[in-house]
C-alpha positions as CSV (number, residue, x, y, z in Angstrom):
1,V,-19.0,15.8,9.5
2,S,-20.6,13.9,8.3
3,A,-20.2,10.0,8.6
4,K,-18.4,10.0,5.3
5,T,-15.7,12.8,6.4
6,G,-14.8,11.0,9.5
7,A,-13.9,7.8,7.1
8,G,-12.3,10.1,4.8
9,L,-10.3,11.3,7.6
10,E,-9.4,8.3,8.7
11,A,-9.5,6.8,5.5
12,L,-6.0,9.5,5.0
13,S,-4.9,8.7,9.2
14,E,-4.4,5.1,7.6
15,A,-2.5,6.7,4.1
16,L,-0.3,8.7,5.8
17,E,1.2,6.1,8.6
18,D,1.3,3.4,5.4
19,L,4.0,6.3,3.4
20,E,5.4,7.1,7.0
21,T,6.2,2.9,7.4
22,T,6.0,1.6,4.1
23,G,6.9,4.4,0.8
24,F,3.3,3.8,-0.5
25,G,0.3,5.2,1.0
26,E,-3.3,5.3,-1.0
27,C,-7.4,5.8,0.6
28,F,-10.5,6.7,-1.5
29,W,-13.6,7.6,-0.6
30,F,-17.3,8.0,-2.0
31,T,-19.3,11.1,-2.8
32,S,-22.6,11.2,-4.3
33,A,-20.7,12.6,-7.5
34,G,-18.1,10.2,-8.2
35,E,-14.6,8.7,-6.7
36,Y,-11.6,10.7,-4.8
37,R,-8.6,8.9,-4.4
38,W,-5.1,9.6,-3.2
39,V,-2.1,8.0,-4.1
40,L,1.3,9.0,-2.3
41,R,4.7,6.8,-2.4
42,R,8.1,8.6,-1.5
43,H,10.5,9.5,-4.1
44,E,14.0,9.4,-2.9
45,A,14.9,8.8,0.4
46,D,13.3,13.2,1.6
47,R,10.7,13.1,-1.0
48,V,7.2,12.6,-1.8
49,R,5.2,11.7,-4.8
50,L,0.9,13.2,-4.2
51,A,-1.4,12.7,-6.9
52,V,-5.3,12.9,-6.3
53,L,-7.4,12.3,-8.4
54,W,-11.3,12.0,-9.1
55,C,-13.8,9.8,-10.7
56,G,-17.6,11.1,-11.6
57,S,-18.2,8.4,-14.1
58,V,-17.0,4.8,-15.6
59,A,-16.2,6.0,-19.0
60,V,-14.6,9.2,-18.5
61,G,-11.8,7.4,-15.6
62,F,-9.9,8.3,-13.0
63,Q,-8.4,12.3,-13.8
64,H,-6.3,14.3,-12.6
65,V,-6.6,16.5,-9.7
66,I,-4.1,17.7,-7.8
67,W,0.0,15.7,-9.2
68,H,2.6,17.5,-6.7
69,E,6.2,16.3,-4.5
70,M,7.2,18.4,-2.3
71,P,9.7,16.7,1.0
72,L,8.2,14.0,2.7
73,A,9.2,16.1,6.5
74,E,6.7,18.4,4.6
75,L,3.4,17.3,3.4
76,S,3.6,14.5,6.8
77,A,3.5,17.4,9.3
78,N,0.9,19.9,7.8
79,L,-1.0,16.6,6.7
80,H,-0.7,15.9,10.4
81,A,-1.9,19.1,12.3
82,E,-4.4,19.4,9.3
83,L,-5.8,16.1,10.1
84,A,-5.6,16.5,14.1
85,R,-7.4,20.3,13.5
86,M,-10.4,18.1,12.3
87,A,-10.1,15.2,15.1
88,V,-10.8,18.7,17.1
89,A,-13.7,20.4,14.6
90,T,-15.4,16.7,14.9
91,A,-15.1,16.0,18.7
92,S,-16.8,19.8,19.5
93,Q,-19.7,19.0,16.4
94,A,-20.3,15.9,18.6
95,D,-20.5,17.6,21.8
96,G,-22.1,21.1,20.7
């Protein structure tokens, strides 16, 4: 896992924590080809709207990659599980 990937995972983890505490989370990270931006917003008490945006060029601007609405508990559980899985993978790559 690269340093950029680690920074992206940390930013996503912080955005998820912000969503759970304030109702809004956002993170972004750069790749060599452009920029990803995740926007998480609580909608009603128990639902969340997720928008994943991609910008490969200033001339084109951000484009939606994913727009989805789902139960907050489901998104939270899935992201926490995936972030934990990636943390284990990162640790085992660092050891090996």
